[in-house]
N, C-alpha and C positions, 0 to 999 in steps of 0.2 A: 444467545444472540440470534436475531433473526435477519432476514434479508432487508427488511424495512429500517433496521438500525445500521446498516452497512453502507460503505462507500464503494462506488465503482472505480476500478482501475484498469488501465490498459498497459500490459507489461511488454516491454521489448528486451528480451534476454540477449546475452552474448554481445553486449555493448562495450564500449571502451571504459565506461566509469558508471558508477551508480549515481543517478540524478533524476530529479523531477523536471520534466520538460514543458509541461503546461496541461492544457485541457484538450480532449478529443470528444466532441459531443458532450456527454455528461460525466465522462470518466477522466480521472487524473492519469496522465501519461507518465510512466516511470521506466527509465532504462536501468537495467541491471547487468552486471558483468557475468553473473552466474549463467551456466547453460540450463536449458529446460530438460534436464536429465535427472531422473531419480529424486525429484523433489528439491533439487538444489536451488532453483529459482524461487520456489515458494518459500524456503527457509531464508534465503537472502532477502526476499521482500519483507518477511516479518521482522528481521534484524534491522533493515534499513527504515521501515516505518517506526519501529520502536526507538531507534536513535533519534530520528527527526522530532518525535514527540517526548523524548526523555523519559521513556517507560521501559520496563522489562519486556523482552520479546514474548514472554508467556501471556501478556496482556493483549497481544495482537492475534486475533483469530481469522483464519481463512474461511469465510463463510460459504463461499461458492466459486467454482471455477478452478479446481485444483489442476486440471489438465488443459486449460485454456489460457490464452493470452489475456482474456477479459476475466477479471477477478473481482470478488467483493470481499472486503475485509471489514471487521468491526474491532474497535479498540475499547477495552474495558475502561469505564470512567470518562469516556470522551463522546461527544455527540458527532453526528456525521459533519456538521459544519465546522466544528473545532478541528477535526482531522484534516478536512479539506483545506482550511486555512493554514494549518501548520505545514502540510505538504507543499502547498503553493507559495509559502513564505509571506502570507498575509497576516495582518494583525489578528490575533485570536486570543486564546487563553493566556492569561498573565501569570 
């Protein structure tokens, strides 16, 4: 998967709950309870996105931004628009 097939995210670790809070520029803002230590937030992000899309976490790839709050992910079998719609709760894939 390449960066052109990925969606931009802005991650806020150490939050009270895992949730999508909206958009910030072109990135979907996601709050995670996990701390940004030893990959915990990255793994929590993969699980959170997978749950929202109803897929296995192994289908969610962190493409860029492993040590940054700004990350890019790609989900096998989903377009960027489908992932964005699913995360933001908009009508998308049926």
